[in-house]
C-alpha positions as CSV (number, residue, x, y, z in Angstrom):
1,X,-1.1,44.9,-59.4
2,X,-3.1,47.7,-61.1
3,X,-5.6,47.2,-63.9
4,X,-6.5,50.0,-66.3
5,X,-9.4,50.0,-68.7
6,X,-9.8,52.8,-71.3
7,X,-13.1,53.8,-73.0
8,X,-14.4,56.6,-75.1
9,X,-12.5,56.4,-78.3
10,X,-14.1,56.5,-81.7
11,X,-14.4,58.4,-85.0
12,X,-14.8,62.1,-85.0
13,X,-14.6,64.9,-87.5
14,X,-11.8,67.4,-87.4
15,X,-12.4,70.2,-84.9
16,X,-14.7,67.8,-82.9
17,X,-14.3,66.6,-79.4
18,X,-14.0,63.3,-77.5
19,X,-13.6,62.4,-73.9
20,X,-11.5,59.4,-72.9
21,X,-11.9,57.6,-69.6
22,X,-9.6,55.3,-67.8
23,X,-10.8,53.3,-64.8
24,X,-8.2,51.9,-62.4
25,X,-8.7,48.9,-60.2
26,X,-6.6,46.7,-58.0
27,X,-3.9,48.3,-55.8
28,X,-5.0,51.8,-56.7
29,X,-3.5,53.3,-53.5
30,X,-0.1,52.6,-54.9
31,X,-0.6,54.9,-57.9
32,X,1.3,58.2,-58.0
33,X,1.2,59.6,-61.5
34,X,-1.3,58.7,-64.2
35,X,-1.1,59.8,-67.8
36,X,-2.2,59.3,-71.4
37,X,0.0,58.3,-74.2
38,X,-0.7,57.7,-77.9
39,X,0.8,55.8,-80.7
40,X,0.1,56.5,-84.3
41,X,0.8,53.9,-87.1
42,X,4.5,53.7,-87.7
43,X,5.4,56.1,-84.9
44,X,6.7,55.7,-81.4
45,X,4.4,55.9,-78.4
46,X,4.4,59.5,-77.0
47,X,3.2,60.7,-73.7
48,X,0.7,63.5,-74.2
49,X,-0.5,64.4,-70.7
50,X,0.2,63.5,-67.1
51,X,-1.5,64.2,-63.7
52,X,0.0,63.6,-60.3
53,X,-1.9,62.4,-57.2
54,X,-2.0,66.0,-56.0
55,X,-3.5,67.2,-59.3
56,X,-0.5,68.7,-61.0
57,X,-0.7,68.4,-64.8
58,X,1.7,68.5,-67.7
59,X,1.1,68.3,-71.5
60,X,3.0,67.7,-74.7
61,X,3.3,70.8,-76.8
62,X,1.3,69.2,-79.5
63,X,-1.8,69.0,-77.4
64,X,-1.4,72.0,-75.0
65,X,-4.5,74.2,-75.0
66,X,-6.6,71.5,-76.7
67,X,-6.5,68.5,-74.3
68,X,-7.3,68.5,-70.6
69,X,-6.4,65.7,-68.2
70,X,-8.2,65.2,-65.0
71,X,-8.8,62.5,-62.4
72,X,-11.7,61.7,-60.0
73,X,-10.1,59.8,-57.2
74,X,-13.5,58.9,-55.7
75,X,-14.3,57.0,-58.9
76,X,-10.8,55.8,-59.5
77,X,-11.1,57.3,-63.0
78,X,-8.9,59.5,-65.1
79,X,-10.2,61.5,-68.1
80,X,-8.8,63.1,-71.2
81,X,-11.0,65.8,-72.7
82,X,-9.9,66.4,-76.3
83,X,-11.1,69.4,-78.1
84,X,-10.3,70.9,-81.5
85,X,-9.2,67.5,-82.7
86,X,-6.9,67.3,-85.8
87,X,-6.4,64.4,-88.2
88,X,-2.8,64.1,-86.9
89,X,-4.3,63.2,-83.5
90,X,-5.4,59.9,-84.9
91,X,-3.8,57.2,-82.8
92,X,-4.4,54.5,-80.2
93,X,-4.6,56.2,-76.9
94,X,-3.2,54.3,-73.8
95,X,-3.8,54.9,-70.1
96,X,-0.7,54.8,-68.0
97,X,-0.2,54.6,-64.2
98,X,3.1,54.7,-62.3
99,X,3.3,53.5,-58.8
100,X,5.0,55.1,-55.8
101,X,8.3,53.7,-54.6
102,X,9.1,51.1,-57.2
103,X,7.8,53.4,-60.0
104,X,6.3,50.4,-61.8
105,X,4.5,51.2,-65.1
106,X,1.1,49.8,-65.9
107,X,-0.7,50.2,-69.2
108,X,-4.3,49.8,-70.4
109,X,-5.2,47.9,-73.6
110,X,-5.7,51.1,-75.6
111,X,-8.6,52.8,-77.4
112,X,-8.6,53.9,-81.0
113,X,-9.2,57.6,-81.8
114,X,-9.7,58.5,-85.5
115,X,-10.1,62.0,-86.6
116,X,-11.5,62.5,-90.1
117,X,-10.6,65.5,-92.2
């Protein structure tokens, strides 16, 4: 089992920045890929950034150049630095972890990000 706890959401003005954190606990050695997804009201959840255990990253086109994903394996924590935020970034952001082998999905409880225009 893996537990994920997000923090760092809040209210920010457009063009502002926020940094989200996701602390993993439990069977962390089973984790392969971690990522951040978001879900806006009335929309499907979308994956915005991923990072592998070796540090390879990928981003959705909508956030490329503005968001940066990183992970500190010593602290069992993943981050999402979000710059140049737009009102359309408003969503609940979820931390995700996928295990090796069985590729089981784990999700955090989510943290609200609201960008005011």
